C-alpha positions, 0 to 999 in steps of 0.5 A: 815210557817213550815207545818205538814204532818203525811204521811211524818212523818210515813215515817221517821223511814224508811227513816233514814236507807236509805243507796242507794244514794248519797248526794251531800250536808249536812246540818250542824248544829252550832256544826258541827253535820249532820243535814240532807244529800240532794241528790240534789238542785235548786236555787243554783247559784243566779243571781247577782241583786242590790236589797237587796231580799230573796233568797231561795234555794230548797233542794230535796231528804233530808234524815233528822237526828232523831233532823230534824225529831223531829224539822219538826213534831214539833209544833210551841212551840217546835220547838221555844224551841227547836231550829234546829241550822241550819248553814251550807249547806257542799257541797260535791265532785264527792267522797264525800269528803267535797268541801265547807260550805256555810252559810244557814239560816232558814228552811222556808219550806218543803214537801214530795219529788218527789225524794223519797217518804220516804225522804223530800225536803226543802227551806231555805233561802239562798243567802248570800254567795252562787256561783254565776250563771255567774261561775257554770262552774268552781263550777261544774268542781270542783265538778268532779274533784280537779284540778290535773295539774296547771293553769287550772283556767287559761281559765276564766275571771272575775267573774268566775276566782274570783269564783275558788279563793273562791273554793280554798280558802274554800276547806278544805283539805287545813286545817292543811296542815304542813309547808315545812322547810325553805330555799325552792325555789318555782317557780311561773308562771306568765305567766297568772297573768292578774289580781289580783285573778290570782295572788292568784292562781298562787301563792297558786299553786307555794306553795301548787300545783294544786288547791293550796291556799296560800292567796285571798287578800293582808291581807291573803297573809301576813298571809300566810307567817307567817306559817301555810300554807304550806311553811316557810320564809325565801324562794326564789321565782322565778318569770317567766313573771313577766312583765305581772303582772307589767302591770297588778297590775299597779293600784294605792293602795289608802291611802298610802303616795306614789304612790305603785301599787298593784304589789308594794306592794306584792313584798314589802309583801314579802320583809318584810316577808323575801321571795328573790323574783327573777324577770325574 
């Protein structure tokens, strides 16, 4: 249950003006308004379990907006009549740019912060789309700096590579990127396409450069080829070391009349969307 602490409430007017700390996270409501700025978090990375249990995250050193102050210090009746509308925890990179938004449920507890007595620590329900503990290195690498050259993801495998793709998909910088004109030629480096995630990471970088996005599954790839994600068809794709993907993506696709593999379906999508693929 949420509890009230008059000592913390007394500090909040001055807390609103504190500018000396750079936040790592923002609390965002359903209208994309900032409810609070947080210095750190505990429980951010979640271990995968088979149990459907509630997971919480502790947000440390939060500087609340006036709306959040009123909510936390208000009575139970006040909170029922004036819901906070908390929706997202926005992760910021080292220079303060948005990286990923995570869904965040209701606040279940708060207390004065040990980091700064003029701030608060919040506990909220967490875990639906939280980053995985097994890929912590990937997330922290992106937080320090976004990729500045191709194939930095290639050293990772399994869950870590999939989490890299998750970050690429969620990275807000790609939104609104204009399409380049039709008729261009793109080079796809196939030397590290040893799984499905590897293909999407490679095609994303082939089209949009380091850390670029161009689909995360077959449906998303098809959507990207319709425009709005950096390239407009028709174009030519020179796929180097394509044999690696041919062998690695040989899993048959279920529900088809013919024994198509994942690799076959990718080529079929390119053909249907007027992409000339040159296999090398």
